[in-house]
C-alpha positions in Angstrom: 113.4 -8.3 126.6 113.9 -5.0 128.5 113.8 -4.8 132.2 113.0 -1.4 133.2 110.0 -1.0 135.6 107.7 1.7 134.3 104.2 3.1 135.8 101.8 2.8 133.3 97.9 2.7 132.6 95.5 1.0 130.5 93.8 3.3 128.5 91.8 1.1 126.2 92.3 -2.6 124.5 90.5 -5.0 122.4 91.4 -9.1 121.2 92.4 -8.9 117.6 93.0 -11.9 115.4 94.8 -12.1 112.0 96.7 -14.5 110.1 100.3 -13.6 111.0 100.0 -12.5 114.8 96.7 -14.9 115.1 94.6 -14.5 118.3 96.3 -11.2 120.2 95.1 -8.6 123.0 96.1 -5.3 121.8 96.7 -2.4 124.4 96.9 1.3 124.5 99.0 2.4 127.9 100.0 5.7 128.9 102.7 6.8 131.1 103.1 9.5 133.8 103.9 12.0 131.1 101.0 11.2 129.0 103.0 9.8 126.4 101.2 6.9 124.6 102.8 3.1 123.6 100.8 0.4 121.9 101.2 -3.0 123.8 99.9 -6.9 122.7 100.2 -10.3 124.1 99.4 -13.7 123.0 96.1 -15.6 124.0 98.3 -17.7 126.7 98.6 -14.5 128.8 94.9 -12.8 127.7 93.7 -13.8 130.6 96.4 -12.6 133.1 96.8 -9.5 131.3 93.0 -8.8 131.4 93.3 -9.5 135.4 96.2 -7.7 136.7 96.0 -4.6 134.1 92.2 -3.0 134.3 91.3 0.2 132.0 92.1 3.3 134.2 94.4 1.7 136.5 98.1 2.1 137.2 100.0 -0.8 137.2 104.0 -1.5 137.2 105.3 -3.3 134.3 108.2 -5.1 134.2 110.3 -7.3 131.6 108.7 -6.7 128.3 109.6 -7.2 124.2 110.8 -4.0 122.4 110.1 -4.2 118.4 109.3 -1.5 115.9 105.6 -0.6 115.8 104.0 -1.2 112.6 100.2 -2.2 110.9 97.9 0.0 108.7 96.4 1.7 111.5 98.4 2.4 114.4 96.7 3.9 117.9 99.8 6.2 118.9 102.3 7.7 117.2 105.4 5.9 119.2 107.7 4.0 116.9 107.7 1.1 119.3 105.7 -1.6 120.2 105.9 -3.4 123.6 105.0 -7.3 124.1 103.5 -8.5 127.2 105.2 -12.0 127.6 105.1 -15.1 130.5 108.2 -13.2 132.2 106.2 -9.8 132.6 105.7 -8.8 135.7 102.6 -6.4 136.5 102.1 -5.2 140.0 100.2 -2.3 141.8 101.4 1.4 141.7 100.3 4.0 144.2 100.5 6.4 141.4 97.1 8.0 141.1 95.4 10.2 138.2 92.5 10.6 136.2 93.8 11.9 132.9 92.2 10.4 130.3 95.2 11.6 127.9 92.6 12.8 125.2 94.4 14.3 122.3 91.7 15.8 120.2 92.6 16.1 116.9 92.1 19.6 114.8 89.2 19.6 112.1 90.8 21.6 109.6 94.1 19.6 109.6 91.6 16.4 109.5 89.6 18.3 106.2 93.1 19.1 104.8 95.1 16.1 104.9 97.4 17.3 107.2 96.9 14.1 109.1 98.3 11.0 108.4 95.6 8.2 108.0 97.7 5.6 109.4 97.5 7.1 112.6 94.0 6.9 115.0 92.8 9.7 116.2 90.5 11.2 119.1 87.7 13.4 117.3 85.3 15.4 119.6 82.2 16.8 118.5 78.4 17.8 118.2 76.1 15.4 116.2 74.3 16.8 113.6 72.8 15.2 110.7 71.9 12.4 112.3 71.0 9.7 109.8 68.8 6.2 110.1 70.8 2.9 111.6 70.5 0.9 108.2 71.2 -2.5 108.2 73.7 -3.3 105.2 75.5 -6.3 103.7 79.3 -6.0 104.5 81.8 -8.8 103.6 78.9 -11.4 103.0 77.2 -10.6 106.9 74.1 -8.3 108.4 75.7 -5.6 110.0 74.6 -2.0 111.2 75.9 1.4 109.6 75.0 5.0 110.3 76.1 8.4 109.3 76.3 11.6 110.5 78.4 14.6 111.1 80.4 16.3 113.7 80.5 19.9 114.7 83.7 21.7 116.3 83.1 24.9 118.1 84.2 27.1 115.0 81.2 25.3 113.5 83.4 23.0 111.4 82.2 19.9 110.2 83.6 16.3 109.2 81.9 13.7 108.0 81.3 10.6 109.8 80.2 6.7 109.7 80.1 3.7 112.4 80.0 0.4 111.6 78.5 -2.3 113.8 78.2 -2.1 117.5 79.3 1.7 117.7 76.2 2.0 115.3 74.4 0.6 117.2 75.3 2.0 120.5 74.3 5.5 118.7 70.6 3.3 118.4 70.4 2.1 122.1 70.9 6.0 122.6 68.7 7.6 120.3 65.7 5.1 121.3 66.7 6.1 125.4 66.8 9.7 125.3 66.2 12.6 122.8 69.6 14.7 123.4 68.9 17.7 121.2 72.7 18.5 121.7 74.1 15.0 121.4 78.4 15.4 121.7 80.3 12.4 120.7 83.7 11.6 122.0 85.8 8.7 119.2 88.9 7.6 120.5 91.3 5.9 118.2 89.4 6.7 115.1 90.1 6.4 111.4 90.4 9.0 108.6 89.0 7.4 105.4 87.8 8.7 102.2 84.1 8.4 101.1 82.9 9.6 97.3 85.6 12.2 97.7 85.1 13.9 101.4 87.0 12.9 104.1 85.4 10.8 106.6 85.9 9.6 110.1 85.0 6.1 111.0 85.9 3.4 113.6 88.7 1.3 113.0 86.9 -2.3 113.4 87.1 -2.9 117.2 90.2 -0.2 118.1 88.3 2.4 118.3 85.9 4.0 121.3 83.0 6.0 121.0 81.6 7.9 124.4 78.2 9.2 123.8 77.7 12.6 125.9 81.4 12.0 128.2 81.4 13.3 131.4 85.4 13.9 131.5 86.5 18.1 131.9 87.3 18.4 128.2 83.4 16.9 127.6 82.0 19.2 129.8 83.3 22.5 128.5 82.9 21.4 125.2 79.2 21.1 125.7 78.6 24.2 127.7 79.9 26.0 124.8 76.9 24.7 122.5 74.9 26.8 124.8 73.5 30.2 125.6 71.9 31.0 129.2 70.2 34.0 128.8 67.6 36.2 131.4 65.0 37.5 130.0 62.9 40.9 131.1 59.8 42.5 131.0 57.7 44.6 133.0 56.7 41.8 135.2 59.0 39.0 135.4 62.2 38.4 135.0 63.2 34.2 134.1 66.4 32.4 133.0 66.7 30.6 129.7 69.1 28.3 128.6 69.3 28.1 124.5 70.7 25.4 122.4 73.6 27.2 120.0 71.3 26.3 116.9 68.2 28.1 118.4 70.0 31.1 120.2 72.1 32.1 116.7 68.3 32.9 115.0 67.9 35.4 118.1 71.4 37.0 118.6 72.8 36.8 115.7 76.1 35.0 117.5 77.3 31.8 118.3 77.8 30.9 121.7 81.5 30.1 121.3 81.4 34.1 119.8 80.7 35.4 123.5 82.4 32.6 125.8 84.5 34.5 128.5 87.5 32.7 128.7 
């Protein structure tokens, strides 16, 4: 066990069950420098960890077990993993920082295979070619599935497929809204391959899907997909807001090409 108090924030947690480890609560923690580390606890500690280590709050964590990180899909690049024990103390911290610590992957590096598929990634983009949510058989059970593509500011696209509750999240959002520009952020997403094409998908329950997220990076991204125009004739002046796809046919340029950084 290591006794070294650290100020950490929980970014995400999910329950996992394997034949080797049994039922565990898996977590992604971040420190004040932005360094992330995976942590886990056994079923006996789940309620305590969920109570005293809620998402988004900074806590001082002391006395943990440190081991080498492993597994087929890893949510951080840290070579070590933390285990929260019965002796681990979790106490309040005065530190405040609302940063979500996104680490957005580069589309080109996803497509050309530079990024290792065993590390989960953050990816954000404009949803295009959104297909219908379908109910399909997976491992003998009915589950929802949806295919679409994500587009970055340069116009590069990558194929995506979400399963289960994540597909249902897309379905519910589209039923309740009429977004012409839907921005999707997938945290801790898996890089896979489908029919010879690189594809982004959820890593079981380890992923997070945010539709039209409101953090600064997402708002800036969304604005760069829109054109603000002032149109004037002999009688009147009006202001227009055009989606990038519409404005491009009129002006001949992408919104991002006209953006003043």
